[in-house]
C-alpha positions as CSV (number, residue, x, y, z in Angstrom):
1,M,-146.0,106.3,-7.5
2,S,-144.4,103.2,-7.3
3,E,-146.4,100.0,-5.8
4,V,-143.9,97.3,-4.3
5,L,-144.9,94.7,-2.7
6,I,-142.7,93.0,-0.1
7,V,-143.2,89.4,0.2
8,I,-142.4,87.5,3.7
9,G,-141.5,83.9,2.5
10,S,-141.4,82.5,6.1
11,A,-143.8,81.3,8.7
12,R,-141.8,79.6,11.5
13,K,-142.2,81.1,14.6
14,G,-139.6,83.6,15.9
15,R,-138.8,83.9,12.1
16,V,-135.2,86.5,11.0
17,A,-137.3,87.5,8.1
18,D,-139.3,89.7,10.3
19,T,-136.1,91.4,11.3
20,I,-135.4,91.5,7.9
21,L,-138.6,93.7,6.7
22,G,-137.4,96.2,9.1
23,Y,-134.5,96.3,7.1
24,V,-136.2,96.8,3.7
25,Q,-138.5,98.9,5.4
26,A,-136.3,101.2,6.4
27,E,-134.3,101.5,3.0
28,L,-137.8,101.9,1.2
29,A,-138.8,104.5,3.5
30,T,-135.7,106.7,2.2
31,R,-137.0,106.7,-1.5
32,E,-139.7,109.1,-2.7
33,N,-143.0,108.1,-4.7
34,V,-143.0,104.9,-3.2
35,N,-146.5,103.1,-1.9
36,V,-145.1,99.6,0.2
37,T,-147.3,97.1,1.1
38,V,-146.6,94.0,2.9
39,A,-148.2,90.3,1.7
40,D,-147.2,87.9,4.6
41,L,-147.5,84.4,3.1
42,K,-148.0,83.4,7.3
43,E,-151.1,85.2,7.4
44,I,-152.5,84.7,3.5
45,D,-151.9,80.8,4.5
46,L,-152.4,79.6,0.8
47,P,-153.4,76.1,0.3
48,F,-151.0,73.5,-1.1
49,F,-151.0,73.6,-4.9
50,D,-153.8,70.6,-5.8
51,N,-155.0,72.4,-8.9
52,E,-155.4,69.6,-11.8
53,N,-154.0,72.3,-14.4
54,S,-150.9,74.0,-14.5
55,P,-151.4,77.8,-13.5
56,L,-149.2,78.4,-17.2
57,S,-152.3,76.1,-18.6
58,P,-154.2,78.2,-20.5
59,A,-157.1,75.9,-19.1
60,Y,-155.9,77.1,-15.5
61,E,-158.6,78.5,-12.9
62,I,-158.9,79.7,-10.0
63,T,-161.0,78.6,-7.4
64,N,-160.1,79.3,-3.7
65,P,-160.6,82.7,-2.5
66,K,-157.5,82.7,-1.0
67,I,-155.2,82.3,-4.1
68,I,-157.5,84.4,-5.5
69,S,-156.7,87.0,-2.8
70,W,-153.7,86.7,-4.0
71,S,-153.5,86.9,-7.7
72,E,-154.8,90.3,-6.7
73,T,-152.5,91.1,-5.1
74,I,-150.0,90.6,-7.3
75,K,-151.6,92.0,-10.0
76,A,-152.0,94.9,-8.5
77,A,-147.9,95.3,-7.5
78,E,-145.6,96.7,-10.0
79,K,-142.6,95.7,-8.2
80,I,-141.9,92.6,-5.6
81,I,-139.3,92.3,-3.4
82,F,-138.7,88.6,-1.6
83,I,-137.8,88.3,2.0
84,T,-136.6,84.7,1.1
85,P,-135.1,82.4,3.8
86,E,-132.8,79.7,2.5
87,Y,-134.4,75.9,4.5
88,N,-132.4,73.0,3.6
89,H,-130.7,74.7,0.8
90,A,-134.0,75.9,-0.8
91,L,-136.5,77.9,-0.9
92,S,-139.2,77.1,2.2
93,A,-142.2,75.4,1.4
94,I,-144.7,78.4,1.7
95,Q,-142.3,80.7,-0.7
96,K,-142.6,78.2,-3.7
97,N,-146.4,77.3,-2.7
98,A,-147.3,80.7,-3.1
99,L,-145.4,81.1,-6.9
100,D,-146.7,77.5,-7.7
101,S,-150.3,79.2,-7.4
102,L,-149.9,81.3,-9.9
103,G,-148.9,81.5,-13.3
104,T,-149.6,84.5,-16.0
105,D,-149.6,86.7,-12.9
106,W,-145.9,86.8,-12.8
107,D,-145.4,87.4,-16.0
108,Q,-142.7,90.1,-16.9
109,K,-143.1,91.6,-13.1
110,P,-140.1,92.7,-11.6
111,V,-138.6,90.7,-9.3
112,T,-135.8,91.0,-6.9
113,A,-135.2,89.4,-3.4
114,V,-133.4,89.7,0.0
115,A,-132.2,86.3,1.1
116,Y,-130.5,85.4,4.4
117,G,-129.3,82.4,6.5
118,W,-126.1,80.3,6.7
119,S,-124.6,80.8,3.4
120,G,-126.0,84.0,2.7
121,G,-128.9,82.5,1.3
122,S,-127.4,81.7,-1.8
123,L,-128.6,78.1,-2.4
124,A,-132.5,79.8,-2.1
125,V,-131.5,82.2,-4.4
126,A,-130.3,79.9,-6.8
127,N,-133.3,78.0,-6.4
128,L,-135.9,81.3,-6.7
129,R,-133.9,81.9,-9.8
130,E,-134.6,79.3,-11.9
131,V,-138.5,79.7,-10.4
132,L,-138.8,82.9,-11.6
133,S,-136.9,81.9,-15.0
134,N,-139.5,79.6,-16.2
135,L,-142.5,82.1,-14.4
136,K,-140.9,84.3,-17.1
137,T,-140.7,87.5,-14.4
138,D,-138.2,90.2,-15.2
139,T,-135.6,88.8,-13.0
140,K,-133.1,91.3,-11.2
141,E,-129.5,91.0,-10.6
142,V,-128.8,92.2,-8.0
143,F,-129.7,90.0,-4.8
144,S,-129.2,91.1,-1.3
145,Q,-127.1,87.4,0.3
146,L,-127.4,87.9,4.1
147,A,-125.0,85.1,5.9
148,F,-125.5,84.6,9.4
149,M,-122.3,85.3,11.3
150,K,-121.5,87.6,8.6
151,D,-123.8,90.2,7.9
152,I,-126.1,89.2,10.8
153,N,-126.7,87.3,13.3
154,P,-129.0,84.2,13.4
155,D,-131.4,85.8,15.4
156,G,-131.2,88.7,12.4
157,S,-129.4,91.8,14.1
158,I,-126.6,93.4,12.2
159,I,-123.0,92.3,12.1
160,D,-121.8,94.7,9.5
161,E,-124.2,97.4,9.0
162,A,-122.1,98.9,6.1
163,A,-122.4,95.4,3.9
164,V,-126.1,94.7,5.3
165,T,-127.8,98.5,4.2
166,G,-125.3,98.4,1.3
167,Q,-126.5,95.5,-0.1
168,I,-129.7,96.4,0.3
169,K,-129.6,99.7,-1.2
170,A,-128.2,98.2,-4.4
171,T,-131.3,95.8,-4.5
172,I,-133.6,98.6,-4.4
173,D,-131.3,100.9,-6.5
174,E,-131.9,98.0,-9.2
175,I,-135.8,97.2,-9.0
176,L,-136.9,100.7,-8.2
């Protein structure tokens, strides 16, 4: 059984991420031997990173119960799929904070993303890849990039079903 964690990287009201989550879950439901857990960063409500030590430092110690729980969630996952919105040409602050809060927990963890936005989330993907590289994850090549008014509408409803399902399938194929 493969333990897959889907991380929702948006905290906005009326967020498109919930709709994208449904598409990802539908594709994962077609797979055998996959157990899916969803981590909603809005509900997890991590504090802003304020530790005096870098999470990659040997001196880093987690004391906040929410970050301890987040660490346990990441450690339990065998593979991680981020649902990544593009806000102002970058990752959402809540997603960046969740990444920054941990260090060695990410080491060699297989990670991919389903991004969305006006540019298909391409700038958020570039930002995410850079952060994941620094955290030494096993970052996959195939990230879905769903563009508003091409692949999906701004409310997340599908415009081009073949493109959306094909991208998500390819992303999941690579990580599984």
